[in-house]
N, C-alpha and C positions, 0 to 999 in steps of 0.2 A: 504493500500500499504506499501511497505517497503521503505527504504531510501538508498541513495548511496552518493558517494562523490568523489572529485578529490583529489588525494594524501592523501586519508584518510578522507577528509572533503568535504562536498558539500550539496546543498539544496535538500530536499526531493521533488521528482517530480513524476508525474504519468507515467504509461506505455505508454499512448497515446502520451505524450510529447516526450518520448524517440523515438517512432516510427516516429513522425513528424520530429524530429531532424535528424534521420537517412536518411529520404527522402531528406531533404534540403541539408544535407552533400553530399549525393550521387549525386544529381543534380549539386552541385557546383563542385564536383570532375570530373564528366563527362564533364561539360562545359570546365573546365580547360584542361583536356586531349584533347578534341576535338580542342580547340584553339591552343594547342601546336602542334598538328599534322598539323593543317592548316598553322601555322607560322613557322614550323620547317625548319631550313636553309638547302639549298641544298649543294652539294659539291662545295667548292670554288676552283678555279684554283690556283695553287701555285704561290705566288708572285715572279716574276723574280727579283733576286738581280743584281745590276750593275756588269758587268763582270770585271770592274777594281777595285773592292773593295772586300776584304776578311777579315775574323776576325781570330786573333791568340790570344793565352793565354800564359802568362809567368810569371816569378818571377824575381824581381829586385835583381841583385847581386852586383851592385855598382852604386853610384851616383856621378858624377863629375860636380861640380858647377863652374860657371864663373861669373865674375862681370857683372851686368846687365847695359845696356846703360841707360842713363838718359831719363826719360819720361816726356814730358811736362805736366804741371798741368791740362791743359784742354784736355788731351788725353782721348778718350773713354775707359771704363773699359776693353774692349776686347783687347786693345793695350798694356795693362800693364802686367808686369811679374806675373806669378802665385805664389802660396804660397810656392813652392819649390825653387823659384829663377830661374836663368838661367843656362843653361848647358845641359848635357845629362845624360841619365840613361842607364846602361848596363843590358839587360834583357835576361834571359835564356828562350827560347821558349819551352813550354811544350806541346802545342797542336796547330794545325793549320799549316799554311805555315811556313817553316823554323824550324820545330820541331827538337830539339836536338842541335840547334845552339844558339850562343849568338849574339844579335844584339844591336845596339845603337839607342836610340830614344830621340828626344829633349824633355826636361821637358815641360809640358803643361803650357800655358800662358792664360791669360784672365780671365774674370769673371766665377766663378764656376769650375775652373780648379782643378783637384784632387791633393792632396798632395802625393808626391812620396818619399818613404824611402826604404832602403835596406830590403829585405824580403817581400815586398808587392807583392801580386798576382794581376796582371793587365790584363785588356782586351785591345788588341791592334788592330788598323786598319791597314791592310796591303795593300799597293798600288803596285801591281805587275809591273806596267809600269816602275817605277824607284826604285823598291825594297825598298821602304820606309815604316817604321813602325811608327805609330802615337799612342801615349797613349790616350786611350779613357776613361777608367773608372777602378774602382777596381772590383775584383771578390768578391762577397759577399755571395756566396752560402753556404759555411760552417758555417759562423757566423749566417746567417738567420736560418739555420736548427737547430743550437744550441739554438737560441732564441725561435724558434717554439717549440722545445722539452721542454724547461723550462716553456713556457706558458701552454702546455698541462699537464705537471706534476703538475703545480700549480692548474689548474682547477680541475684535478682529485683528488688531495690530499685534496682539500677543499670540492668539491662537491660530491666526490665518484661516485656512479652510476648516480646521477643527472648530475654531471660534465661530465661524459663520454657521456651521452645522449646529453648534450649541444655541445660537440665536434662533435658528429655525425650530429647534426643539422647544425653546422657551415660548415661541409663538404658538406652537401646537398645544402646549400645556395651557396657556391662557385661553386658547380657542375652545378646548374641551371644557374648561371650568366655566367660561362665560356663555358658551352656546349650548352646553348640555347639562352640566352639574347644577349650576345655579338655577337656570330656568326649570329644570325637572323638579327640584325641591320646591320652587315657588308654585309649580303646577300641582303640588300635593303628592308627588311620588315619594315612596319611602326613602328616607335619606341614606340608610346604610347600603342597600343594593345600588343606589345611584352612585355613592362614593366608590364602592368596589368596582363597578363597571367603568366609571370615569378614570379611576386610578389604573385599571388594566389597560384602557385605551391609551392613556398617556405613556405608560410603560412600554407597550408594544411598539408604539411609533417612535417615541423619543430615544429609547435606548439604541435602536437600530439606526436612527438618523444620526445620532451623536457618535456612536462607537463603530458603526459599520455593520454590514451583514456578515456575520461569521459565527462559528460554533461557540467562540468565547462569549459573544454577546447573547447567543441563544441560552447558554448555561446561566448567564446573569439574569435573563428574563425569567427562566424557570425558577431560579432561586428567589427572585423578587416576588413572583406570583405566589409561591408556597408560603413565604414569610408574611406576605400581605394578608393571606387568608388566616394564618395563625394569629396575626396581630388583631384582625377583626374579631375573631372568636374570643381572644383574651380580653379585648376592650369591652365586648358585650358582657362577659362574665364579671369583669372588674367593676364596671359602672352599675351593674345590677346588684352586686354584693355590697357595694358602698352606698347604694340607694341614691345615686346621683340623678338629678332631674335635668341637668343641662342648663338650668336657669341660675346663674351666679352673679349677674349684674343687671343694671337697668336696661342695657341694650337687648340682652337675651330675653328679659322679661317683656320688653316692648314687642319684640318679634313674636313671642308666644301669644301675647294678648291680641295683637293686630292680625296675625295671619293664622294662628292656631296650629303652628308647626309642631311636629314631634321633636321637642328640644333634646331629649336623650338620644334619639336617632341622629340629630344634627351634631351632637357631641361626638358620637361614634364616627361620623363621616369626617369631622375635622381631625380626629386622631389619625385616621387612615391616610388622609391626604397629606397631613403634616409629616407623617412617618415616611411616606413614599419619597419625599425629597432627599432624605439621608440614606434610605434603604438601597436605592439603586447605586449610590456611590460605594456602599459596602460590598454589594454583590458583584459589581463590575471589578472592583479591586481584587476580590478573592478569585474570580474566574481568570483574570489576567495573570495573577500570581501563580496559580497552578499551571497555566499554559507556559509561562516562562520557566518554571522549574522543570516541566516535562521536556522542553527543548534543550535546556542546559544539562539535564541529567536523563538521557534516554533510558537508562537502566532502572530508574525509579518505578516502583509499582504503585498501585493506588494507595496503599497504607502509608508509604514514605512520603508521597506527594501530599496526602491529607495532613500528616503530622507537620511537615515543613510549612505548608501554607497556613495552617491553623496558628502557628506561632506569629506569622505576620498579621493574621486577623486579630489576635489578641491585642497586639500593639495598636492596631488601627481602632479597634473598639474602645480602647482606653481613652483615646482623644475624642472620638465621636460622641461618647456618652457625655463628656463635659460640654461638648458643643450643643447637643440637643437640650440638655438641662438648662444651659444658659439662655438658649433661644426661647424656651418656654417661660423662664423666669423674667426675661426682658419683656416679653409680650404681656405678662401679667403683673408687671411692676406697679402700675397704679392700684390694682386690687390689693397687692401686698402692702403698699403704703397705707391704704385705707384701713386694712385690717390691723396693721401695727399701731396706727393712731388710736384705735379703739381701746388700747391698753387692756386687752383680755389675756387670760392665762394662755401659755403656749399650746397646751393640749386642745383648748377650744379653737384656737386659731388654725391649727393644723387639720382639725377634723371638721371645720366649717365648710359649707358648700363651695365657696369660692376657691379656697386653697386646696381642699380635697380634690376638686376637679382637676387642677393643674398637677397635683401630685400623681393622680391616676394617669393623666395624659403623658406625663414624663416617664413614669414607670412602665406603662404598657409600650410606649414607643421604644424605650431602651431594651426591653425584653425582646421585642420584635427584631431589633437590630442584632442583638446577640444571637438569636436563633438563626438569623440569615447567614452568619459565618459558617457554622458546621454544615448547614443544608447546602449552600452553594459550593463550599469546598468539597463536600462529599460527591456532589453531582459532577463537578469538574474532574475530580480524581478518578471517578469511575469511567468517565468518558475517555480521558487520556490513558493510553495503554502503551506498554513497551513494544517496540518493533525490533525484532532481532533477526539477524541474518541466519543462514542455515547452520553456521558454526557456533551460534549462541552469542556472538559479539553484538552489542547494541549497534544498530545501524544509524548512520547520520540521516536526519530528516531531509527528504527531498524538497526541492522548491515546489511551491504550489502551482497547479496547472490551471487554476481559474475555474474549477468546478463550482456548482452551486454551493453556497455557504463558504467557499474557499477553504475547505477542510481536507480535501484529498486530491491526489493526483491520479495517475493511471494505475490500475491494479497490477 
């Protein structure tokens, strides 16, 4: 048999193994497509906006500040002046109600109020009943486009064609999330099956798009899929055992009351999608590691390949665990601050709904990552096999012949 590789390197495998991988891949792809068709969202009716509210856009041409009245020390944050002080701003309306005119709006006050300076592009709320304009937020479109262009240029400059494929994979990920996952959940489909299907679709497309069509990538796909299913089952058991409802803050409570979603299912979906981002990194690394070991040591059998690659996996997991915990902690930092400010006993803080939800999310995601290492490594080690010549001496891998999946040459 010949040899093939991923990105130029990979374990020598048999033609039968490649055919078996193609069958498994085809079944997984067919199941994913069928699930997407079943769960695909229907047409949602347009949300009716309140008739007494409209949005306008404009640029600040002048700011007139006045002395602020004294605020009691025990006044809530919403009753205190904003960062721009008290007074009014003169705004030239560029789009929406009143286009071409200049209007005055009170400087925003309260917690989280935006800072207003001359030249700022703002989003305004227009109340037609009394012709009032309220400053809502800043326009950020241009700055975000510039930042996005800088991000894309940096990725392409460093990664070249690989960076370009990574950007294409990122576009696919956002496409699946925005065109399938989010609309399907809004359409009332069960969040957990939607998340599993969306994650499988992202994985099947992005891994091959980013890392190339090869047996190494196929092993990573298989390891990711198995680990993702285990993570979903573990998440369901953990959230059920901890009696988590998925409602831990005002935003989740608002979503539950407004749309009536299954918030526990939404929590499970968020755990799966969040874990997938790190899971594919672990599985690809393990698959590539086994491939490199098999090429460098043609005499290694599955057991030695597994043992050597697992040592690499342990080192990788040690750093990835810290990464995922810090990512979840950073995302929930406002909740942690709020709980800490309540000056409650540590046991109550850790077992409260808000913190317990993040603890379960972190623990389940980490266990899923740990499980991915032996699963993917075992699959890769079983696929890679020793090729010996008739005298028992390990043969040098032949150059690939460009067969499907790039894994074998001529028999």
